C-alpha positions in Angstrom: 35.9 65.7 143.1 37.4 67.1 139.4 39.0 70.2 141.4 40.7 67.8 143.9 42.5 66.0 140.7 43.2 68.7 139.3 45.1 70.8 142.5 46.5 67.2 143.0 48.0 67.3 139.1 49.3 70.7 139.8 51.3 69.6 142.7 53.0 66.7 140.9 53.7 68.9 138.1 55.4 71.5 140.5 56.8 68.7 142.7 58.4 66.7 139.4 60.0 70.4 138.3 61.1 71.1 141.8 62.9 68.0 141.7 64.3 68.1 138.3 65.6 71.5 139.0 67.6 70.1 142.6 69.1 67.5 140.4 69.7 69.6 137.5 71.2 71.7 140.6 73.5 69.4 142.3 75.2 68.5 139.5 76.2 71.5 138.2 75.5 73.3 134.3 78.5 72.0 133.2 80.1 69.4 131.1 83.5 68.4 130.2 84.0 65.4 128.0 87.4 63.6 126.8 86.7 61.5 123.6 88.1 59.0 121.4 87.1 59.8 117.5 87.6 57.9 114.2 87.4 60.4 111.2 85.8 58.8 108.5 86.5 61.2 105.5 83.8 61.4 102.7 86.4 62.2 99.9 84.0 64.6 97.3 86.8 66.0 94.7 85.4 67.7 91.4 89.0 68.4 90.6 89.3 65.2 88.4 92.4 64.0 90.3 90.4 61.5 92.4 91.4 63.1 95.7 91.4 61.1 99.4 92.5 62.2 102.7 92.9 59.5 105.1 90.7 58.4 107.7 92.0 58.5 111.4 91.7 58.4 115.2 92.2 61.6 117.2 91.8 63.1 120.4 88.9 65.5 121.2 87.7 67.1 124.0 84.7 69.1 124.8 83.0 71.8 127.5 79.3 72.6 127.3 77.0 74.3 129.7 73.5 73.5 130.0 71.3 76.5 130.1 68.6 74.2 131.4 67.4 70.2 132.1 67.3 70.2 128.4 69.5 73.1 126.2 73.1 73.2 126.2 75.8 75.0 124.1 79.2 72.8 123.3 82.3 73.6 122.2 84.3 70.3 120.5 87.8 71.1 120.5 90.7 68.9 119.4 94.6 69.3 117.9 95.9 70.5 114.6 95.4 66.8 112.6 98.2 65.9 109.8 96.3 64.2 107.0 97.8 62.8 104.0 96.4 63.9 100.2 96.0 61.2 97.5 95.4 61.1 94.3 94.1 57.9 92.7 94.6 59.6 88.9 98.5 60.1 89.5 98.7 57.3 92.1 100.6 58.9 94.6 100.2 61.4 97.2 99.7 64.8 96.9 101.3 65.8 100.6 100.0 66.6 103.5 99.0 69.1 105.8 97.4 70.1 109.2 93.6 71.5 109.9 92.1 72.4 113.1 88.3 72.3 113.0 86.9 73.5 116.7 82.9 73.5 116.3 80.5 75.0 118.0 76.9 73.1 118.4 73.3 74.0 120.1 71.8 70.8 122.2 68.5 69.4 123.2 69.0 66.5 125.1 66.3 64.6 126.7 67.1 63.3 130.6 65.8 60.4 131.4 67.3 57.9 134.6 70.7 57.5 133.7 70.4 57.6 130.1 70.6 61.5 128.4 70.4 60.8 124.5 70.9 64.4 122.7 70.8 66.1 119.4 72.7 69.3 117.9 73.5 71.3 115.3 76.3 74.1 114.6 78.9 75.9 112.5 82.4 74.6 112.1 85.8 76.6 111.1 88.2 74.9 109.9 92.1 76.2 109.8 94.4 74.8 107.1 98.1 75.1 107.5 101.3 73.5 107.6 100.5 72.8 103.7 102.7 70.5 101.9 101.9 69.9 98.5 103.5 68.9 95.2 104.8 72.5 93.4 101.9 74.3 92.1 99.4 72.9 93.8 97.6 74.5 96.6 94.4 74.7 98.3 92.3 77.4 100.7 93.1 78.3 104.8 89.8 77.9 105.6 86.4 76.5 105.8 83.0 77.0 107.7 80.1 74.8 107.3 77.5 73.3 109.7 77.6 69.9 111.4 75.0 67.6 113.1 75.4 65.4 116.2 73.7 62.9 117.7 74.7 61.6 120.8 73.8 60.0 124.3 75.2 60.3 127.8 75.2 57.0 129.6 75.7 57.0 133.7 78.1 55.9 136.0 78.4 56.7 138.5 77.2 60.3 140.2 78.3 63.4 137.8 80.2 60.3 135.7 79.0 59.7 132.2 80.2 57.2 129.8 78.9 59.2 126.1 79.1 58.1 122.7 78.6 60.9 119.9 78.0 61.0 116.0 78.8 63.9 114.2 78.5 64.9 110.5 81.0 68.0 109.5 81.0 70.0 106.6 84.6 70.4 105.9 85.7 71.7 102.0 88.3 73.9 100.3 89.3 74.9 97.1 92.1 73.2 95.5 94.3 75.5 93.1 96.9 74.5 90.2 99.2 77.8 89.5 96.8 79.9 91.7 93.9 78.5 89.6 91.1 76.5 91.0 90.6 73.4 89.7 88.0 72.1 92.0 86.7 71.5 95.7 87.5 69.1 97.5 84.9 67.8 100.6 86.0 66.1 103.8 82.8 66.0 105.0 83.8 64.0 108.0 81.9 61.3 109.6 82.9 61.2 113.0 82.4 58.6 115.7 83.6 59.0 119.0 83.3 56.9 122.6 84.6 58.8 125.6 83.6 59.9 129.1 81.8 63.3 130.7 82.2 65.0 134.2 79.6 66.5 135.0 79.6 69.7 137.7 
């Protein structure tokens, strides 16, 4: 009887694994998502100027590849975003710049029936460009930092999902006056997104 129960448990496990593999194969290993994302800057500043960057809504897209039902790699993309830098000490805008922040994340997914939460961690690279700041003020053009993520995909129809996503991204740059560093500005934004995903 004991051997029969063990055999039944093994058979059940194998059948469950086969069914899950079949479901994943049917959906395919690729997923693309389109989101509307709200960027909320942390505005950490050590320059003494009380610098802050405006919060805003922006478009975001990602491409994910599933190596298994649980493991995926996600590349997050957007278009260059124009931001305004303001000084509370000066009581005026310091100027504007654009930033392009692609992010690569390794994810762990928790497949459930129609409800698939996930967590992720990875690396962000941000390129600053088109800086139009006060005379003598400049900033570094590159930023490398970590990124953390939690989210969920909720099945709407076969292969189509509602996506809710939250990321914390480390984006920082040195601020200089007449070429000399006066401090660091830490945008470190919180990114709250909602959108749709397609699995194929």
